[in-house]
N, C-alpha and C positions, 0 to 999 in steps of 0.2 A: 961480322964482316958480310958485305953484300954478296949474294950468290951471283954466279955468272949469268943465270937466267934473268934475275932482277936487274943486274947492271945493263944487260943488253936491252931489256924492255924499257928501262929508264932513258937510254939513249934514243930509242925509237920514239918514245913519248916526246922527248925534246924536239926531235925532227918534225913530228906531226904538228906540235903546237907552234913551232917556228913557222911552218908552212901556213898556218891559219892565224898567225899574228899575235900570239899570246903565250906566256909561260906560266905554268901552274906553280904556286909556291910550295906545293908538296913535292915537286920534283927538284926545283932549284932552291936550295937553302944554304946560303953562305954565312948565316949567323949574324948578318948585319942588315941595317935598314937604310934605304936611300931616300927616306921621306924627310928632307931637310926642313919642310914647313910643318912638321908634325905638331910643333908647339902652338901653331896658330889654328889647328883644326878644332872644331867644337867637340865637346865631350859626347860620346855616343849616348843616344837616348835609350834608357832602360825600359823595355816594354814587357808586359806580361806574356809569358810563354803560353799562347792560346792552346797549342796542342797538348801541353802538360795539363792545362786546366780541364780540357775535355776528357783526357785520359783518366783523370782522378774521379770522374763521375761514372765510369763504366764498370760494369760487372765483368767477370772473366768470360762469360758467355758472349757478351757484347764485344769484347776485345777480339776474341777468336773469330766471331762473325765478320768483323772488319777485315780479316785476313783472307776472305774469300770473295773472289771476283767471278761471279757465277753466270752460267747460261740462264737466260730469262725464260721462264715458263709463264706466259701472261695470265693463264687461268688461275694460277695459284700464287702469283708474285706477291700480292698484298699480304696474304696470310703467311707466306714464307718469310717475308720481311719481319713480321712480328715474332716469328719463331726463331729465326736464325741470325738476324741483325747483320745482313750482308754489307760488305764494303762497297759493292757495286754489282751492276748487271751488265752482261755482254749480250748485245742483240745479234740475232742471226736471221736468215731469210724467213723462217717461220713467224718471226715477230713482226715483219714489215710487209710481206708480199701481198697480203690480202686487205690492207687498210690504206686509207689516204694519209697524206702527210699531216693534215690537221688532226686526224685520229691518233697518229703516232705521237704528236706533240701533247695531246691530252693524256694519253696513256703514260708517257714518261713523267709528266707533271704529277699524275696520281701516285706514281712510285715515290717521287720525291716527297710528296706530302705525307705519305705513310711511313717514311723512314725517320727515325729520331736523329740520325746524322746523315746529312745530304750524301747522295750516292754518286760514285763514279758510274757514268753511263757510257759504255764502250762499244766500239764496232770495229770490224776489220774493213776499212775502206782504203786499201793500199793503192788502188788503181790497177787497170789491166785485168789480170785473171782473178784477182780477189777484190770484189766489190759486193758488199752486203745490201746496199741501198740503191745506188745509182743505176743498177741494172734494171730497176723497175720504173716504168715511164711515169708513174704518178709522183715520183720524187725528182727525176731529172730527165731531160730530153735525150741524153746519151750518157753512157757510163763514163766515169773518170778514166782517163788514159793511163797506161803504165808509165813508169819513170823513164824507161828507155824510149818510148814513143814521144813523150813530152820533150826530152832533151834533143832528140833527132829533129823535132819540129821547130823548136825555138830556144834551145840552149838553157842556160841558167835562168834567164828571165822567165821562160815558160814554166820551169820547175817552181819558181817563186810565185808566179801568178796563179798557177793551178793550186798550190798549197793554200794560198790566201782564199781562193774561191771555195775550196773544199772545207776549210775551217769554218767559213761563214755558213755554208750549207749544213754542216753538222750542228753548229751552235743554234741555228734557227729551229732545229728539231728538238733541242734539249740534250744533245749528245755532247759530252765534254772530254772524251778520250777517244783518240783514234789509235788503234794498235798498229802503229806505223811510225817511222819508215822501216823498211827492210834494210838492214845493215850488212847483210851477207855479201861476201865478195864472190862473184861468179862470172866467168867469161866463156865458159864452155856451154854451148847451146844444148848439149845433152844432159846437163845437170838438172835434177828435179827443181832446184830453187832458181834456176836461171831466169825464167820469165818474170819472177817476182822481184828479182834483184835489179840493180842499176845496170848490170851487164858490163861493167868496166873493172879495171884493176883497183887496188886498194886505195890509192890516193884520190882517184876520181870519185870512188864510192864514199870516201870520207868527206869530200867536198859536198857531195849530194846530201849526205846525212846532216852536215852542218847547216846547209841551206834550208832544209825542211824543218829541222828542229828549231832553228832560230825563228822562223816564221810562225811555227806553231806556238812557241812561247810568247811571241808578240801578240798573238790572237787568243791567248789563254785557252788553248786546246792541249790536253795532255798528250804527250808523245811517248811511245814505247818502242825502243830499239829491239829488233829481233833478227836472228835467233842466236844468242851468245852460246858458246864462244865463236861461232861462225859455222854455217851449215856445210860449206865446202861442196863436194860432189856426192854427198851421202844420199841414201834412199829416203823416201817419204816415211817419216816416223808415225804418220797416221795409221800405217799398215803393218809395220814391223820394226824391230829394234835395228838401229844402224850403229856400226862401229867405225870410228874414224881412226885410221892408222897413221895419219900424218904426224910429223915431228913437231916439237914445240916451237922451233924457230919459224916454221911456216905461219903459225898463229901470231907470233911476235912481229914478224916482218910484213904480214898481210892482213889476216882476218881480224886482229885486234884493232887495226888502225881506224876503221869507221866507228867502232864503239868508243875509242878514246876521243875521237873528234866529237861524237855526240855528247859524251860526258862533259867535255870542255864547253860545248854549246849550251849545256844546262838541261839535258834530257831528264824527264821526270822518272822514267822507269825503264828497266831492261828485262826482257823476257828470255828465259834460258831454255834451250832445246832439250830434247830427250835423247840425243845422240850420246853414246859412250865414246869419249875421247881418250884413247889409250895413254897418250903422253901426259894427261892430267889425272885421270882416274880410270883404271882399266876395269874396275868392278861395277861402278855405278853410272847410270845416265847422268849427263851434266846437270839436269834439273834436280836430281836427288843427291848430288855430290857436294859435300862440304868443301872438298879441295877446289872444285871449280868456283864455288862462291867465294872462297878465300882469295883466289886470283882476282876476281872482279872487285872485291872490296879493298884488298891490301895492295895489289900490284897496279890495278887500273884506277884506284882511289875513287870508286863510285860509292856515294853515300845516299843515293836515292832508293826507290822501291825496286826490289828484285822480285819477279814473279815467274812461276812455272808456265810452260806451255800447258795446254789442256791435259789434265791427267786421265781423260777418257781415251786417249790415243792408245792403240794396241801395243805400241812399244813399252808402255807403262802398265796398262791394265792387265794384260796377259801375264806379265812377269811378277807383278807386285800385288795386284788386287787394289780395291778402292780404299780400304781403311789404311793398310800399311803404307801405301804410296803417299797419302796425305800426311801421315805422321812423319815419314822420312823427309818429305818436302820441307816441313817446318824445321826439323832438326838440321837439315842441310844448310839452312839460312835464308830460305825464301820468305819474303814479307807477305806476299799474296799468292794464293793458289787459284789458278783458273780451273773451275770445277763444273762438271755436269751433274755428278752424283753427290751433290752437297748434302743431301739428306742423310747419307751414310758417312761422309767424310767429316763434316763439322762435329757430329757427336763423337767420332773417333778421336779427333784432336782434343776435344774437351775432356774425354775420358783419359787420354794420355797425360794431360795436365794434372788431373786429379790423382793419377797414379804416380806422379812425380817424374815422368819421363821427359816432360817439357817444362821449362821453368817460366815463371811469370816475368822475370827480367827479359828473357828472349821475346816473349809475346809483347811486352811493353815497347821494346825497341822497334819491333816491326810496326806496331800500331802507331807509334809516334811518326815513323816515316810516312805511313799512309795518310795520317791526319795533316802532316806538314805539306804533303803533295796536294791534298784537297785545299788547304789554306792558300798555297801558292797559286792555284788555279782559280781561286775565288769561289769555290764550290761551297765552302763553309766560311763563316766569318768569325 
């Protein structure tokens, strides 16, 4: 029998998908089909599962390496690729501020050449207070604006045109993933997350997420919704652990809605925050909680890549340490780990596998999601 929480969430999902013009078959299932012309439809084409084919060629070390989306240290990047087999690099200011755009293009191309499996190359280019590239004049004459400023200036058309321009800007440099859009609901200017959010209630934020994800998909740029299950008014987890005391209905009726809209729009990945959300798991941060990941998989029906926020943040590092946090992140259900201290964390996960704490089935499931994301984006063929 369906629990009251799941029943209420299903109703909310129907309302959201009704608002955006589509119903998911996983929510509505009356056991019948309305395809009266099904007899006239061509037989589906059976194609080789390319992700499975690639997976079959990989060692366990290569598989676990794919699960790490790591901070890029340019001086050691090529050698580290040979050692750790990363799934991707995330670029920060140190990677871009002192070089030209042509030099960055060449550098990224050298990373791709050195990697046996083409890399996700990611950046946080949200617009507004979080821009890694456009704040430097050698890349753009002015930084990309925040979602709030764009909407105030030109509404949804401006959101779409800015997303299109940003996608082309990133692709030209060799970047194929933007860790955006921010899907957090925040209307209080005193919230830590407010300036990075759309600054409106849940349904408007859901429309913003749909608009951005749809355009990113059209332009073959990977999108990452953050920060599940919703940041709320919590403190900055870069500096300390945050505990969210809100009840579950608040998430069902508000915070989940932009994430559900993004899932419906075809988002490739969702990033999970380090906040402890008491109504879901009072013991573990969301990023390390199997209960939170189960909600995202089973209740919100997300089958894409789930990734942690960076495990270097004090909310995690001070409490768990580098090795234990990486192992728990995998066990919780993350497909990718955003990692700064990968030289410690990748060996820790490999060792946990050989000790029998992490199964190859779980690793394979995660790597298949990652490979399929890369295939969808055209990063690998």
